[in-house]
C-alpha positions as a Markdown table, in Angstrom:
| # | Residue | x | y | z |
|---|---|---|---|---|
| 1 | Met | -21.6 | 8.3 | 45.8 |
| 2 | Ala | -19.3 | 10.7 | 43.9 |
| 3 | Lys | -20.2 | 11.8 | 40.4 |
| 4 | Leu | -18.2 | 13.5 | 37.7 |
| 5 | Thr | -19.1 | 17.1 | 36.8 |
| 6 | Asp | -20.8 | 17.6 | 33.5 |
| 7 | Asn | -17.5 | 19.1 | 32.2 |
| 8 | Glu | -15.4 | 16.2 | 33.4 |
| 9 | Leu | -17.8 | 13.6 | 32.0 |
| 10 | Ser | -17.9 | 15.4 | 28.6 |
| 11 | Gln | -14.1 | 15.6 | 28.6 |
| 12 | Val | -13.7 | 11.9 | 29.3 |
| 13 | Gln | -16.4 | 10.9 | 26.8 |
| 14 | Asp | -14.8 | 13.1 | 24.1 |
| 15 | Leu | -11.4 | 11.6 | 24.7 |
| 16 | Asn | -12.8 | 8.1 | 24.7 |
| 17 | Thr | -14.6 | 8.8 | 21.4 |
| 18 | Glu | -11.4 | 10.2 | 19.8 |
| 19 | Phe | -9.4 | 7.3 | 21.0 |
| 20 | Thr | -11.9 | 4.8 | 19.5 |
| 21 | Lys | -12.0 | 6.7 | 16.2 |
| 22 | Asn | -8.2 | 6.6 | 16.0 |
| 23 | Lys | -8.1 | 2.9 | 16.8 |
| 24 | Ala | -10.6 | 2.3 | 13.9 |
| 25 | Ala | -8.5 | 4.5 | 11.6 |
| 26 | Ile | -5.4 | 2.4 | 12.3 |
| 27 | Gly | -7.4 | -0.7 | 11.5 |
| 28 | Glu | -8.6 | 0.9 | 8.2 |
| 29 | Leu | -5.0 | 1.8 | 7.4 |
| 30 | Glu | -3.8 | -1.7 | 8.0 |
| 31 | Leu | -6.5 | -3.0 | 5.6 |
| 32 | Gln | -5.5 | -0.5 | 3.0 |
| 33 | Lys | -1.8 | -1.5 | 3.5 |
| 34 | Gln | -2.7 | -5.1 | 2.9 |
| 35 | Ile | -4.6 | -4.2 | -0.3 |
| 36 | Val | -1.6 | -2.3 | -1.5 |
| 37 | Phe | 0.7 | -5.2 | -0.8 |
| 38 | Glu | -1.6 | -7.6 | -2.7 |
| 39 | Arg | -1.6 | -5.2 | -5.6 |
| 40 | Ile | 2.2 | -4.9 | -5.6 |
| 41 | Asp | 2.4 | -8.7 | -5.7 |
| 42 | Thr | 0.0 | -8.7 | -8.7 |
| 43 | Ile | 2.0 | -6.0 | -10.5 |
| 44 | Lys | 5.3 | -7.9 | -9.9 |
| 45 | Ser | 3.7 | -11.1 | -11.3 |
| 46 | Glu | 2.4 | -9.3 | -14.4 |
| 47 | Phe | 5.8 | -7.5 | -14.8 |
| 48 | Ser | 7.5 | -10.9 | -14.7 |
| 49 | Lys | 5.2 | -12.3 | -17.4 |
| 50 | Val | 5.8 | -9.4 | -19.7 |
| 51 | Glu | 9.5 | -9.4 | -19.0 |
| 52 | Lys | 9.7 | -13.1 | -20.0 |
| 53 | Lys | 7.7 | -12.5 | -23.1 |
| 54 | Leu | 10.0 | -9.6 | -24.1 |
| 55 | Met | 13.2 | -11.6 | -23.3 |
| 56 | Lys | 11.9 | -14.3 | -25.6 |
| 57 | Lys | 11.3 | -11.8 | -28.4 |
| 58 | Tyr | 14.3 | -9.6 | -28.0 |
| 59 | Gly | 16.8 | -11.9 | -26.3 |
| 60 | Glu | 17.8 | -12.5 | -22.7 |
| 61 | Asp | 20.7 | -10.0 | -22.9 |
| 62 | Ser | 18.4 | -7.1 | -23.9 |
| 63 | Val | 17.9 | -3.9 | -22.0 |
| 64 | Val | 14.8 | -1.8 | -22.5 |
| 65 | Asn | 14.9 | 2.0 | -22.0 |
| 66 | Leu | 11.6 | 2.6 | -20.2 |
| 67 | Gln | 11.6 | 6.2 | -21.3 |
| 68 | Thr | 12.0 | 5.6 | -25.1 |
| 69 | Gly | 11.2 | 1.9 | -25.6 |
| 70 | Glu | 14.6 | 1.4 | -27.2 |
| 71 | Val | 16.0 | -2.1 | -26.9 |
| 72 | Thr | 19.8 | -2.6 | -26.7 |
| 73 | Lys | 22.0 | -5.5 | -25.8 |
| 74 | Lys | 23.9 | -5.7 | -22.5 |
| 75 | Glu | 27.5 | -4.8 | -22.8 |
């Protein structure tokens, strides 16, 4: 029966280990991506609530300067 040399076996084992680690890293990135998407959905929902509240207070034709906080009317 043929057998790999120690160098060949070590090389194949190292590559397999690296491959497995990278597959796991991709899985971790996908989980992080899903968490970010969920957070974005939450932020959009919160933004919408605040936007509705401000529209009620300042009028639906209001424009807010996000740098200064100045509220003007659409022209």
